[in-house]
PDB file as gemmi writes it, atoms N, CA and C in Angstrom:
CRYST1    1.000    1.000    1.000  90.00  90.00  90.00 P 1                      
ATOM      1  N   UNK A   1      -4.318   9.216  -1.208  1.00  0.00           N  
ATOM      2  CA  UNK A   1      -4.155   8.546  -0.053  1.00  0.00           C  
ATOM      3  C   UNK A   1      -3.770   6.950  -0.643  1.00  0.00           C  
ATOM      4  N   UNK A   2      -2.784   6.459   0.136  1.00  0.00           N  
ATOM      5  CA  UNK A   2      -2.302   5.026   0.021  1.00  0.00           C  
ATOM      6  C   UNK A   2      -2.327   4.292   1.067  1.00  0.00           C  
ATOM      7  N   UNK A   3      -2.886   2.952   0.939  1.00  0.00           N  
ATOM      8  CA  UNK A   3      -2.729   2.218   2.173  1.00  0.00           C  
ATOM      9  C   UNK A   3      -1.770   1.136   1.707  1.00  0.00           C  
ATOM     10  N   UNK A   4      -0.837   0.926   2.833  1.00  0.00           N  
ATOM     11  CA  UNK A   4       0.051  -0.241   2.612  1.00  0.00           C  
ATOM     12  C   UNK A   4       0.219  -1.087   3.825  1.00  0.00           C  
ATOM     13  N   UNK A   5       0.231  -2.334   3.541  1.00  0.00           N  
ATOM     14  CA  UNK A   5       0.395  -3.239   4.997  1.00  0.00           C  
ATOM     15  C   UNK A   5       1.531  -2.832   5.679  1.00  0.00           C  
ATOM     16  N   UNK A   6       1.119  -2.790   7.074  1.00  0.00           N  
ATOM     17  CA  UNK A   6       2.250  -2.549   7.956  1.00  0.00           C  
ATOM     18  C   UNK A   6       3.608  -3.128   7.671  1.00  0.00           C  
ATOM     19  N   UNK A   7       3.496  -4.186   7.398  1.00  0.00           N  
ATOM     20  CA  UNK A   7       4.909  -5.191   7.069  1.00  0.00           C  
ATOM     21  C   UNK A   7       5.634  -4.706   5.858  1.00  0.00           C  
ATOM     22  N   UNK A   8       4.783  -4.275   4.809  1.00  0.00           N  
ATOM     23  CA  UNK A   8       5.483  -3.932   3.569  1.00  0.00           C  
ATOM     24  C   UNK A   8       5.898  -2.377   3.780  1.00  0.00           C  
ATOM     25  N   UNK A   9       5.188  -1.538   4.777  1.00  0.00           N  
ATOM     26  CA  UNK A   9       5.582  -0.128   4.990  1.00  0.00           C  
ATOM     27  C   UNK A   9       7.162  -0.345   5.623  1.00  0.00           C  
ATOM     28  N   UNK A  10       7.201  -1.168   6.773  1.00  0.00           N  
ATOM     29  CA  UNK A  10       8.346  -1.168   7.388  1.00  0.00           C  
ATOM     30  C   UNK A  10       9.285  -1.695   6.609  1.00  0.00           C  
ATOM     31  N   UNK A  11       9.143  -2.457   5.602  1.00  0.00           N  
ATOM     32  CA  UNK A  11      10.282  -3.031   4.745  1.00  0.00           C  
ATOM     33  C   UNK A  11      10.878  -1.727   3.953  1.00  0.00           C  
ATOM     34  N   UNK A  12       9.841  -0.956   3.347  1.00  0.00           N  
ATOM     35  CA  UNK A  12      10.155   0.174   2.537  1.00  0.00           C  
ATOM     36  C   UNK A  12      11.021   1.189   3.217  1.00  0.00           C  
ATOM     37  N   UNK A  13      10.514   1.488   4.569  1.00  0.00           N  
ATOM     38  CA  UNK A  13      11.156   2.680   5.542  1.00  0.00           C  
ATOM     39  C   UNK A  13      12.640   1.954   5.543  1.00  0.00           C  
ATOM     40  N   UNK A  14      12.666   0.856   5.922  1.00  0.00           N  
ATOM     41  CA  UNK A  14      14.196   0.286   6.175  1.00  0.00           C  
ATOM     42  C   UNK A  14      14.891   0.296   5.044  1.00  0.00           C  
ATOM     43  N   UNK A  15      14.491   0.373   3.703  1.00  0.00           N  
ATOM     44  CA  UNK A  15      15.361   0.297   2.680  1.00  0.00           C  
ATOM     45  C   UNK A  15      15.564   1.672   1.851  1.00  0.00           C  
ATOM     46  N   UNK A  16      14.943   2.694   2.445  1.00  0.00           N  
ATOM     47  CA  UNK A  16      15.035   3.966   1.941  1.00  0.00           C  
ATOM     48  C   UNK A  16      16.123   4.849   2.708  1.00  0.00           C  
ATOM     49  N   UNK A  17      16.895   5.453   2.095  1.00  0.00           N  
ATOM     50  CA  UNK A  17      17.820   6.369   2.870  1.00  0.00           C  
ATOM     51  C   UNK A  17      17.148   7.267   3.954  1.00  0.00           C  
ATOM     52  N   UNK A  18      17.960   7.276   5.004  1.00  0.00           N  
ATOM     53  CA  UNK A  18      17.113   7.976   6.148  1.00  0.00           C  
ATOM     54  C   UNK A  18      16.806   9.432   5.938  1.00  0.00           C  
ATOM     55  N   UNK A  19      17.495  10.076   4.956  1.00  0.00           N  
ATOM     56  CA  UNK A  19      17.216  11.596   4.951  1.00  0.00           C  
ATOM     57  C   UNK A  19      16.252  11.648   3.477  1.00  0.00           C  
ATOM     58  N   UNK A  20      15.716  10.813   2.978  1.00  0.00           N  
ATOM     59  CA  UNK A  20      15.080  10.991   1.906  1.00  0.00           C  
ATOM     60  C   UNK A  20      13.630  11.461   1.975  1.00  0.00           C  
ATOM     61  N   UNK A  21      13.209  12.353   1.065  1.00  0.00           N  
ATOM     62  CA  UNK A  21      11.914  12.981   1.370  1.00  0.00           C  
ATOM     63  C   UNK A  21      10.838  12.053   1.520  1.00  0.00           C  
ATOM     64  N   UNK A  22      10.920  10.709   0.682  1.00  0.00           N  
ATOM     65  CA  UNK A  22       9.935   9.820   0.678  1.00  0.00           C  
ATOM     66  C   UNK A  22       9.944   9.062   1.788  1.00  0.00           C  
ATOM     67  N   UNK A  23      11.015   8.790   2.522  1.00  0.00           N  
ATOM     68  CA  UNK A  23      11.107   8.047   3.810  1.00  0.00           C  
ATOM     69  C   UNK A  23      10.151   8.943   4.638  1.00  0.00           C  
ATOM     70  N   UNK A  24      10.435  10.324   4.682  1.00  0.00           N  
ATOM     71  CA  UNK A  24       9.586  11.145   5.529  1.00  0.00           C  
ATOM     72  C   UNK A  24       8.068  10.994   5.239  1.00  0.00           C  
ATOM     73  N   UNK A  25       7.787  10.711   3.991  1.00  0.00           N  
ATOM     74  CA  UNK A  25       6.220  10.755   3.717  1.00  0.00           C  
ATOM     75  C   UNK A  25       5.889   9.445   4.200  1.00  0.00           C  
ATOM     76  N   UNK A  26       6.573   8.368   4.218  1.00  0.00           N  
ATOM     77  CA  UNK A  26       6.237   7.161   4.615  1.00  0.00           C  
ATOM     78  C   UNK A  26       5.997   7.029   6.126  1.00  0.00           C  
ATOM     79  N   UNK A  27       6.961   7.826   6.925  1.00  0.00           N  
ATOM     80  CA  UNK A  27       6.868   7.933   8.263  1.00  0.00           C  
ATOM     81  C   UNK A  27       5.660   8.762   8.858  1.00  0.00           C  
ATOM     82  N   UNK A  28       5.204   9.581   7.950  1.00  0.00           N  
ATOM     83  CA  UNK A  28       4.115  10.293   8.240  1.00  0.00           C  
ATOM     84  C   UNK A  28       2.799   9.635   8.195  1.00  0.00           C  
ATOM     85  N   UNK A  29       2.714   8.345   7.868  1.00  0.00           N  
ATOM     86  CA  UNK A  29       1.559   7.489   7.791  1.00  0.00           C  
ATOM     87  C   UNK A  29       0.976   7.262   8.970  1.00  0.00           C  
ATOM     88  N   UNK A  30      -0.271   6.913   8.992  1.00  0.00           N  
ATOM     89  CA  UNK A  30      -1.138   6.507  10.302  1.00  0.00           C  
ATOM     90  C   UNK A  30      -1.477   5.177  10.349  1.00  0.00           C  
ATOM     91  N   UNK A  31      -1.165   4.459  11.240  1.00  0.00           N  
ATOM     92  CA  UNK A  31      -1.518   2.899  11.335  1.00  0.00           C  
ATOM     93  C   UNK A  31      -3.030   2.818  11.764  1.00  0.00           C  
ATOM     94  N   UNK A  32      -3.653   2.129  10.843  1.00  0.00           N  
ATOM     95  CA  UNK A  32      -5.239   1.905  10.976  1.00  0.00           C  
ATOM     96  C   UNK A  32      -5.387   0.352  10.740  1.00  0.00           C  
ATOM     97  N   UNK A  33      -6.520  -0.177  11.158  1.00  0.00           N  
ATOM     98  CA  UNK A  33      -7.078  -1.515  10.815  1.00  0.00           C  
ATOM     99  C   UNK A  33      -7.979  -1.353   9.467  1.00  0.00           C  
ATOM    100  N   UNK A  34      -7.510  -2.288   8.503  1.00  0.00           N  
ATOM    101  CA  UNK A  34      -8.222  -2.301   7.227  1.00  0.00           C  
ATOM    102  C   UNK A  34      -9.630  -2.741   7.338  1.00  0.00           C  
ATOM    103  N   UNK A  35     -10.623  -1.927   6.995  1.00  0.00           N  
ATOM    104  CA  UNK A  35     -12.179  -2.369   7.149  1.00  0.00           C  
ATOM    105  C   UNK A  35     -12.628  -2.788   5.955  1.00  0.00           C  
ATOM    106  N   UNK A  36     -11.902  -2.344   4.651  1.00  0.00           N  
ATOM    107  CA  UNK A  36     -12.521  -2.965   3.363  1.00  0.00           C  
ATOM    108  C   UNK A  36     -12.535  -4.466   3.221  1.00  0.00           C  
ATOM    109  N   UNK A  37     -11.502  -5.119   3.697  1.00  0.00           N  
ATOM    110  CA  UNK A  37     -11.406  -6.514   3.809  1.00  0.00           C  
ATOM    111  C   UNK A  37     -11.977  -6.997   4.978  1.00  0.00           C  
ATOM    112  N   UNK A  38     -12.455  -8.206   4.982  1.00  0.00           N  
ATOM    113  CA  UNK A  38     -13.269  -8.722   6.168  1.00  0.00           C  
ATOM    114  C   UNK A  38     -11.977  -9.221   7.232  1.00  0.00           C  
ATOM    115  N   UNK A  39     -10.798  -9.209   6.699  1.00  0.00           N  
ATOM    116  CA  UNK A  39      -9.747  -9.694   7.559  1.00  0.00           C  
ATOM    117  C   UNK A  39      -9.137  -8.494   8.457  1.00  0.00           C  
ATOM    118  N   UNK A  40      -8.810  -8.603   9.625  1.00  0.00           N  
ATOM    119  CA  UNK A  40      -8.448  -7.574  10.415  1.00  0.00           C  
ATOM    120  C   UNK A  40      -6.844  -7.454  10.296  1.00  0.00           C  
ATOM    121  N   UNK A  41      -6.427  -6.521   9.572  1.00  0.00           N  
ATOM    122  CA  UNK A  41      -5.007  -6.383   9.314  1.00  0.00           C  
ATOM    123  C   UNK A  41      -4.523  -4.962   9.527  1.00  0.00           C  
ATOM    124  N   UNK A  42      -3.284  -4.878  10.042  1.00  0.00           N  
ATOM    125  CA  UNK A  42      -3.002  -3.390  10.266  1.00  0.00           C  
ATOM    126  C   UNK A  42      -2.370  -2.865   8.906  1.00  0.00           C  
ATOM    127  N   UNK A  43      -2.642  -1.566   8.583  1.00  0.00           N  
ATOM    128  CA  UNK A  43      -2.155  -0.916   7.361  1.00  0.00           C  
ATOM    129  C   UNK A  43      -1.695   0.427   7.739  1.00  0.00           C  
ATOM    130  N   UNK A  44      -0.899   1.016   7.052  1.00  0.00           N  
ATOM    131  CA  UNK A  44      -0.400   2.425   7.152  1.00  0.00           C  
ATOM    132  C   UNK A  44      -0.950   3.269   6.146  1.00  0.00           C  
ATOM    133  N   UNK A  45      -1.724   4.268   6.355  1.00  0.00           N  
ATOM    134  CA  UNK A  45      -2.515   5.104   5.574  1.00  0.00           C  
ATOM    135  C   UNK A  45      -1.643   6.319   5.243  1.00  0.00           C  
ATOM    136  N   UNK A  46      -1.258   6.557   4.146  1.00  0.00           N  
ATOM    137  CA  UNK A  46      -0.398   7.586   3.723  1.00  0.00           C  
ATOM    138  C   UNK A  46      -0.960   8.664   2.862  1.00  0.00           C  
ATOM    139  N   UNK A  47      -1.210   9.855   3.400  1.00  0.00           N  
ATOM    140  CA  UNK A  47      -1.878  11.023   2.618  1.00  0.00           C  
ATOM    141  C   UNK A  47      -0.751  11.713   1.863  1.00  0.00           C  
ATOM    142  N   UNK A  48      -0.831  11.792   0.564  1.00  0.00           N  
ATOM    143  CA  UNK A  48       0.261  12.366  -0.070  1.00  0.00           C  
ATOM    144  C   UNK A  48      -0.315  12.854  -1.603  1.00  0.00           C  
ATOM    145  N   UNK A  49       0.369  13.594  -2.036  1.00  0.00           N  
ATOM    146  CA  UNK A  49       0.052  13.913  -3.465  1.00  0.00           C  
ATOM    147  C   UNK A  49       0.237  12.746  -4.407  1.00  0.00           C  
ATOM    148  N   UNK A  50      -0.462  13.064  -5.485  1.00  0.00           N  
ATOM    149  CA  UNK A  50      -0.533  11.702  -6.575  1.00  0.00           C  
ATOM    150  C   UNK A  50       0.912  11.746  -7.137  1.00  0.00           C  
ATOM    151  N   UNK A  51       1.602  12.588  -7.385  1.00  0.00           N  
ATOM    152  CA  UNK A  51       2.955  12.496  -7.993  1.00  0.00           C  
ATOM    153  C   UNK A  51       3.937  11.985  -6.957  1.00  0.00           C  
ATOM    154  N   UNK A  52       3.478  12.120  -5.718  1.00  0.00           N  
ATOM    155  CA  UNK A  52       4.314  11.412  -4.557  1.00  0.00           C  
ATOM    156  C   UNK A  52       3.925   9.863  -4.465  1.00  0.00           C  
ATOM    157  N   UNK A  53       2.743   9.636  -4.615  1.00  0.00           N  
ATOM    158  CA  UNK A  53       2.198   8.215  -4.735  1.00  0.00           C  
ATOM    159  C   UNK A  53       2.876   7.465  -5.954  1.00  0.00           C  
ATOM    160  N   UNK A  54       3.005   8.257  -7.025  1.00  0.00           N  
ATOM    161  CA  UNK A  54       3.530   7.587  -8.186  1.00  0.00           C  
ATOM    162  C   UNK A  54       5.191   7.269  -8.073  1.00  0.00           C  
ATOM    163  N   UNK A  55       5.824   8.314  -7.379  1.00  0.00           N  
ATOM    164  CA  UNK A  55       7.192   8.025  -7.052  1.00  0.00           C  
ATOM    165  C   UNK A  55       7.306   6.960  -5.935  1.00  0.00           C  
ATOM    166  N   UNK A  56       6.572   6.858  -4.869  1.00  0.00           N  
ATOM    167  CA  UNK A  56       6.589   5.692  -4.137  1.00  0.00           C  
ATOM    168  C   UNK A  56       6.414   4.427  -4.855  1.00  0.00           C  
ATOM    169  N   UNK A  57       5.486   4.354  -5.906  1.00  0.00           N  
ATOM    170  CA  UNK A  57       5.390   3.206  -6.521  1.00  0.00           C  
ATOM    171  C   UNK A  57       6.719   2.725  -7.288  1.00  0.00           C  
ATOM    172  N   UNK A  58       7.461   3.643  -7.858  1.00  0.00           N  
ATOM    173  CA  UNK A  58       8.526   3.548  -8.325  1.00  0.00           C  
ATOM    174  C   UNK A  58       9.568   2.874  -7.566  1.00  0.00           C  
ATOM    175  N   UNK A  59       9.676   3.448  -6.473  1.00  0.00           N  
ATOM    176  CA  UNK A  59      10.630   3.116  -5.174  1.00  0.00           C  
ATOM    177  C   UNK A  59      10.226   1.654  -4.846  1.00  0.00           C  
ATOM    178  N   UNK A  60       8.923   1.365  -4.706  1.00  0.00           N  
ATOM    179  CA  UNK A  60       8.521   0.014  -4.154  1.00  0.00           C  
ATOM    180  C   UNK A  60       8.948  -1.214  -5.279  1.00  0.00           C  
ATOM    181  N   UNK A  61       8.883  -0.662  -6.577  1.00  0.00           N  
ATOM    182  CA  UNK A  61       9.273  -1.776  -7.687  1.00  0.00           C  
ATOM    183  C   UNK A  61      10.879  -2.184  -7.377  1.00  0.00           C  
ATOM    184  N   UNK A  62      11.488  -1.338  -6.628  1.00  0.00           N  
ATOM    185  CA  UNK A  62      12.870  -1.628  -6.340  1.00  0.00           C  
ATOM    186  C   UNK A  62      13.170  -2.152  -4.911  1.00  0.00           C  
ATOM    187  N   UNK A  63      12.484  -1.663  -3.882  1.00  0.00           N  
ATOM    188  CA  UNK A  63      12.814  -2.016  -2.508  1.00  0.00           C  
ATOM    189  C   UNK A  63      11.814  -2.910  -2.078  1.00  0.00           C  
ATOM    190  N   UNK A  64      10.513  -3.106  -2.483  1.00  0.00           N  
ATOM    191  CA  UNK A  64       9.432  -3.798  -1.776  1.00  0.00           C  
ATOM    192  C   UNK A  64       8.339  -4.225  -2.894  1.00  0.00           C  
ATOM    193  N   UNK A  65       8.811  -5.049  -3.774  1.00  0.00           N  
ATOM    194  CA  UNK A  65       8.004  -5.472  -4.939  1.00  0.00           C  
ATOM    195  C   UNK A  65       6.488  -5.668  -4.393  1.00  0.00           C  
ATOM    196  N   UNK A  66       6.273  -6.302  -3.045  1.00  0.00           N  
ATOM    197  CA  UNK A  66       4.875  -6.794  -2.611  1.00  0.00           C  
ATOM    198  C   UNK A  66       4.149  -5.494  -2.393  1.00  0.00           C  
ATOM    199  N   UNK A  67       4.591  -4.463  -2.109  1.00  0.00           N  
ATOM    200  CA  UNK A  67       3.793  -3.283  -1.835  1.00  0.00           C  
ATOM    201  C   UNK A  67       3.157  -2.609  -3.206  1.00  0.00           C  
ATOM    202  N   UNK A  68       3.739  -2.982  -4.478  1.00  0.00           N  
ATOM    203  CA  UNK A  68       3.356  -2.430  -5.645  1.00  0.00           C  
ATOM    204  C   UNK A  68       1.860  -2.403  -5.882  1.00  0.00           C  
ATOM    205  N   UNK A  69       1.237  -3.518  -5.728  1.00  0.00           N  
ATOM    206  CA  UNK A  69      -0.219  -3.578  -6.004  1.00  0.00           C  
ATOM    207  C   UNK A  69      -0.942  -2.801  -4.976  1.00  0.00           C  
ATOM    208  N   UNK A  70      -0.745  -2.665  -3.784  1.00  0.00           N  
ATOM    209  CA  UNK A  70      -1.291  -1.902  -2.781  1.00  0.00           C  
ATOM    210  C   UNK A  70      -1.241  -0.324  -3.259  1.00  0.00           C  
ATOM    211  N   UNK A  71      -0.022  -0.007  -3.663  1.00  0.00           N  
ATOM    212  CA  UNK A  71       0.152   1.530  -4.001  1.00  0.00           C  
ATOM    213  C   UNK A  71      -0.526   1.774  -5.355  1.00  0.00           C  
ATOM    214  N   UNK A  72      -0.693   0.728  -6.339  1.00  0.00           N  
ATOM    215  CA  UNK A  72      -1.349   1.166  -7.295  1.00  0.00           C  
ATOM    216  C   UNK A  72      -2.890   1.431  -7.239  1.00  0.00           C  
ATOM    217  N   UNK A  73      -3.265   0.549  -6.113  1.00  0.00           N  
ATOM    218  CA  UNK A  73      -4.633   0.731  -5.850  1.00  0.00           C  
ATOM    219  C   UNK A  73      -5.104   2.108  -5.238  1.00  0.00           C  
ATOM    220  N   UNK A  74      -4.117   2.665  -4.477  1.00  0.00           N  
ATOM    221  CA  UNK A  74      -4.464   4.028  -4.016  1.00  0.00           C  
ATOM    222  C   UNK A  74      -4.260   5.011  -5.077  1.00  0.00           C  
ATOM    223  N   UNK A  75      -3.379   4.746  -6.127  1.00  0.00           N  
ATOM    224  CA  UNK A  75      -3.260   5.663  -7.089  1.00  0.00           C  
ATOM    225  C   UNK A  75      -4.559   5.690  -7.847  1.00  0.00           C  
ATOM    226  N   UNK A  76      -5.162   4.544  -8.309  1.00  0.00           N  
ATOM    227  CA  UNK A  76      -6.540   4.256  -9.014  1.00  0.00           C  
ATOM    228  C   UNK A  76      -7.615   5.024  -8.260  1.00  0.00           C  
ATOM    229  N   UNK A  77      -7.578   4.816  -6.882  1.00  0.00           N  
ATOM    230  CA  UNK A  77      -8.613   5.512  -6.220  1.00  0.00           C  
ATOM    231  C   UNK A  77      -8.560   7.008  -6.374  1.00  0.00           C  
ATOM    232  N   UNK A  78      -7.339   7.596  -6.322  1.00  0.00           N  
ATOM    233  CA  UNK A  78      -7.192   8.942  -6.367  1.00  0.00           C  
ATOM    234  C   UNK A  78      -7.862   9.379  -7.723  1.00  0.00           C  
ATOM    235  N   UNK A  79      -7.912   8.670  -8.728  1.00  0.00           N  
ATOM    236  CA  UNK A  79      -8.264   9.076 -10.099  1.00  0.00           C  
ATOM    237  C   UNK A  79      -9.966   9.104 -10.118  1.00  0.00           C  
ATOM    238  N   UNK A  80     -10.431   8.435  -9.146  1.00  0.00           N  
ATOM    239  CA  UNK A  80     -12.003   8.285  -9.196  1.00  0.00           C  
ATOM    240  C   UNK A  80     -12.681   9.448  -8.860  1.00  0.00           C  
ATOM    241  N   UNK A  81     -13.666   9.914  -9.319  1.00  0.00           N  
ATOM    242  CA  UNK A  81     -14.226  11.240  -8.861  1.00  0.00           C  
ATOM    243  C   UNK A  81     -15.109  11.042  -7.396  1.00  0.00           C  
TER     244      UNK A  81                                                      
END                                                                             
């Protein structure tokens, strides 16, 4: 599971080809409010396989550098028991 700020999510969606499988993965995310930080901010929670999250990371490095750290956090959390 990966949480991306709504702003970065929208940037990635707008910069990925319309028929891309990864755009579909992004579009299937659910908008929630981040409770981990004490700041109320909208995030998009994306449920995906670890390999898909790693590919989203590579895509973010090209189309939305700001989302990289958020995606990395999701990948690291997936490794924890």
